[in-house]
N, C-alpha and C positions, 0 to 999 in steps of 0.2 A: 587291302589295296585301296589307295586314295581314289576317290571318285569326284567328279565334277557335279555338284549338286547345288541346291538353292542355299545351303548353309555356308557357301564360300569355300568349300574344300577344293583343293587343286588335284589334278590328275597327273599321271606320269609325264605327259607331254609338257606340262608346266614346269615340272622339275628339270626336265631336259633343257627347256628354254633358259631356265635360270643358270644351269651349269654351263650352257653355251655362252651366256653373258659373262660369267666369271672367267671362262677360258679366253674369250676375246679380250677382256680387260688385261689378263695376265700376258697375253701375247702382244697386244698393242702397246700397253704400258704408257709411257710418257713420250709424246711426239713421235710415236711409232717405234719406240725402243722397248722391247719386251722387259717385263718386270724382272725376270730372271737375270737378264744382262745388266740391268741397273744395279741389282743386288750384288752381282759379281764385281762390277766396277767399284761399288762402295766397299766391298770386302778387300779389294786390292789397295784402295786408298787407306783404309784402316790398318791394313797390314804394314804399310810403309810408315804410317804414323806410330804404330806400336814399336817398330824397329828403329825409330829415329834416335832414341837414346843409345842403343847399341851401335848404330852407324856412327853417331857423333863421337862416342867413346873410342871406337876403333880408329877413326880418321885422326882425331885430335891426338891420340896416343902416338900414332905413327909420326905425325908432324912434330910433336914434342920431343920425340927421340932424335929426330933430325936436327931440331933447333938446339938441343942440349950439346951437340958437338961443336957449336960455334962459340966464339969467345966474346960475343956481344949480346946484350939483352934486347936489342932492337927487334930481332926476329921473334923473340918471345912476346914482345908487345904487339907486333903485327899479328901473331897467332891468336893472342887474346882478343884483338879487335875483330878477327874473322870468325870468332866462335859462333856468334848468332847467325850469320849467313850460312855457315856450315850446317848448323842445326836445321836450317830451312831447306837444304838440298833434298832430304827425303820427301818433304812435302811436294816439291816440284816433280821429283821422280814418280811419286805415287799418283799425282794428278795426270802425268803423262801416260803411264801404263794403264790407268783406269780409263781414260778417254780412248786410248788405242784398242781397248778390249771391246768397245762398243761399235756396232755396225751403224754408223751415222750417215745421213744423207749429205749431199754436197755442201749445203749451207751450214749445217751443224758441224761438219768436219772442218770447214773453214774457220768457224768461230772457235772450235776446240784447238785448232792449230795456232791461231792467234793468241789464245789464252796461254798455251804452253810456251810460246815464244816470249810473251810478255813476262811470264814468271821467270824464265831464264834470264832475260835482260834485267829484270828487277833484282834478282839475286846477285848477278854479276856486278852491277853498278852499286848495289848496297855494300858488297864486300869491298869494292874499290874505295867507296866513300869512307867506310870505317877504317880501312887500312892506311888512308892517306896521312893522318896525323902521326902515327908512329913511324911510318916510312919516311916522313919528312925529317925525322931525326937523323937520317943518314947525311943530310946536308950540313948538320952541325959538325961533322967530321972535318969539313973544310974550314977549319978555324982561321979567322982573319978575313974571311970573305963573307960568310953568312952568319948573322947574329940570330939569337933566339927570336927576336921580334920579327926579323925578315922571314925566318922559317915559319913562324906562326901565321904571318900574313899570306905567304905563298900556299900554305896548307889550306887556309880558308878559301882562297881563290880556286885552287884545284878541286876542292870538295864541291864548291858551287858549280864548277864546270861539269863535274860528274853528274850532278843533279839535272842540269840542263840537258846534257847529252843523253842521259837515261830517259828523261821525259820525252825528248824529241824522237828517240828510237822507238819507244812504245807507241807514240802517236803515228809514226810512219807505218808501223806494223798494222795499225787499224785503218790505214788509208787516209789519214788526216795529213794534209800538206803542211809541212813545217815552214816552207819558204815564205809564204805570205805572213805567217805569224812573226817570223824573225824580222821581216821588213817592217811590219807594224811596230814591233818593239824598238827597232832602230830609230824610227821617226819619234817614238815616245822618248827614247834616250836622248835624242838631240834636244827635244823640248825641255827635258829635265836638266840637261847640261847647261842650257842657256839660262834657266831659272835658278841654278845652284852653282854658279861659277865660283863663288867663294869656297864652297864645300870642296870642289874638285881641286882648287888651288891649294887648300890646306892639306888635302890628301896627297898631292904630288910633293908638296913641301915635306910632309911627314916621311915619304919614301926616301927623299934625299937625306933627311936627318938620320934615318935608320941606316941607310946604305953607307953614309960617310962616317958612321960610328961617332957622332958628335957627343953622345953621352950614352951611358950604360946603366943597367939596373944597379941601384945602390949609390949612384952619384947624387950629390947635393946641388940642386939648381936654384939659382936666385935670379929672378927677373925684377929688377929694382922697382919698387912701388906697385908691382902687379901681383906676384905670387912667388913663393919659395917653398921648397920641400924636397924630400928624397924620392928618387925615381923608383917606383915599385914594379912597374912593368912597361913595356913598349908595345903598343898595339894600335893598328890603324882601323881594324874592324872588330867588333865584339858580337 
C-alpha cells in the first residue's frame, strides 16, 4: 500500500485526487463541453465525410438518369458544374448534425447556428455561380436576339451578382450591416465613373456593337490605317 513518506511516495488520497482531476477534465472538456460529447460530434462529422463519395455517387447518378431523358446537353453541363457543390453538401450536413449533438450555451449555440447558415448560403450561391455559365447557354436558343458574346457578358454579370449577394447574405447573418458598405461603394463607384469616363463610354459602345450584331466571330475587320484582322471572339469583360 502506498504511503506518504519522506521519499515522496504518494498515498491513496493523492491517487483519488488525480483521478478526480482526470474526471473533471473529461466532464468539463472544452468551454464546458464534455470530451465524450466532443468525440461524438467529431465521429458524426467523420461519418458524413466518409459517406460523402457514396452520397455524391447516389445523387449524381439519380440526376444523370433524369438528364439522360432530355434531348439537350445543357442540363448535362449544368449537372457537371454542380458536381463540386453537391460533394460539399455532406460536409454541411455533418457539421450541422455534429453541432446539434452538443449541449452548447447560448453564445456558442448562436455561433454554431451562424456557421451552419453561412455554410448553407455558401453552398447555395457556389452552386448558382458554377451553374450560371452552362445555364446561360439556354439564351442561345433565342437565335437572332442573343449572340455568344452577349451571353458570355450576361453570364459574367450574373456570376458577379451572385458573389455580391452571397457575401452580403453571410455578412448579414453575422450582424454586419451591409447598407453602409453599399452606400460607401456607391460613392466610390461615382468617383471611379468620373475618373474613367472613357472606359465606360467604350463599354457602352461595345454593348451596342454586340447587341446590333455589327460583326460576328470569323468576320474580317479593316480599320484603315489603324488595325485589321479576323474577329476571334467578342468580349466586354475578361
